[in-house]
C-alpha positions as CSV (number, residue, x, y, z in Angstrom):
1,X,0.0,0.0,0.0
2,X,1.6,3.3,-1.1
3,X,0.7,6.6,0.3
4,X,0.4,9.5,-2.1
5,X,1.4,13.0,-1.1
6,X,0.6,16.1,-3.0
7,X,4.0,17.6,-3.6
8,X,2.9,20.6,-5.7
9,X,0.1,22.8,-4.4
10,X,-2.9,24.1,-6.5
11,X,-1.9,27.2,-8.4
12,X,1.6,25.8,-9.4
13,X,2.5,26.8,-13.0
14,X,4.7,24.8,-15.3
15,X,5.4,23.9,-18.9
16,X,5.6,20.4,-20.3
17,X,8.4,19.1,-22.4
18,X,8.1,18.7,-26.2
19,X,8.0,20.9,-29.2
20,X,4.2,21.7,-29.2
21,X,4.0,22.0,-25.4
22,X,6.7,24.7,-24.9
23,X,4.4,27.6,-25.6
24,X,1.6,26.5,-23.2
25,X,1.6,27.4,-19.5
26,X,-0.2,24.8,-17.4
27,X,-1.7,25.5,-14.0
28,X,-2.3,22.8,-11.4
29,X,-6.0,22.9,-10.3
30,X,-6.6,19.7,-8.5
31,X,-5.1,16.5,-7.1
32,X,-6.7,13.0,-7.5
33,X,-6.2,9.9,-5.4
34,X,-7.5,6.7,-6.8
35,X,-8.4,4.0,-4.3
36,X,-9.7,0.4,-4.5
37,X,-12.6,-1.0,-2.4
38,X,-10.2,-2.0,0.4
39,X,-9.1,1.7,0.7
40,X,-5.6,1.1,-0.7
41,X,-4.3,4.0,-2.9
42,X,-3.7,2.8,-6.4
43,X,-2.4,5.9,-8.1
44,X,-2.2,9.7,-7.7
45,X,-2.2,12.4,-10.3
46,X,-2.3,16.2,-10.6
47,X,-5.0,17.8,-12.8
48,X,-3.7,20.7,-14.8
49,X,-5.4,23.1,-17.2
50,X,-4.3,25.4,-20.0
51,X,-5.9,27.7,-22.6
52,X,-6.1,26.7,-26.2
53,X,-7.9,28.7,-28.9
54,X,-10.1,30.4,-26.3
55,X,-11.1,27.2,-24.5
56,X,-9.8,25.9,-21.1
57,X,-8.6,22.3,-21.4
58,X,-7.9,20.0,-18.4
59,X,-5.9,16.9,-18.2
60,X,-4.1,14.5,-15.9
61,X,-0.4,15.1,-15.3
62,X,1.8,12.7,-13.5
63,X,4.0,14.0,-10.7
64,X,7.1,13.0,-12.7
65,X,6.3,15.6,-15.4
66,X,6.3,18.3,-12.7
67,X,9.5,17.0,-11.2
68,X,11.3,17.1,-14.5
69,X,10.3,20.7,-15.0
70,X,11.2,22.0,-11.6
71,X,14.5,20.1,-11.3
72,X,15.8,21.8,-14.5
73,X,17.0,25.2,-13.3
74,X,17.2,26.6,-16.9
75,X,13.4,26.8,-16.9
76,X,13.3,29.5,-14.1
77,X,13.4,32.4,-16.5
78,X,10.7,31.2,-19.0
79,X,7.8,33.2,-17.5
80,X,5.8,30.2,-16.3
81,X,7.8,29.0,-13.2
82,X,5.5,29.6,-10.2
83,X,5.0,27.6,-7.0
84,X,2.6,29.3,-4.5
85,X,3.7,29.6,-0.9
86,X,1.9,27.4,1.6
87,X,-0.4,29.1,4.0
88,X,0.5,29.1,7.6
89,X,-2.0,27.4,9.9
């Protein structure tokens, strides 16, 4: 049984890798945990959205995609690097 932890908060902005994806700025809007009937967590994924031709599109993004973007320090100046600060309780 693995435990999923939300590493990137809602509001985090990033870009995906790839030729067509470099121009789109994605924003994390939700975090989904998928469990089975026993209550074991099967998988976890972030939900991100971006705008394309005037429409807002949403899709599932694995955490590894976000990790790749934020570990590459050359992405910091691309205008889409944003991680919101956590609120203090």
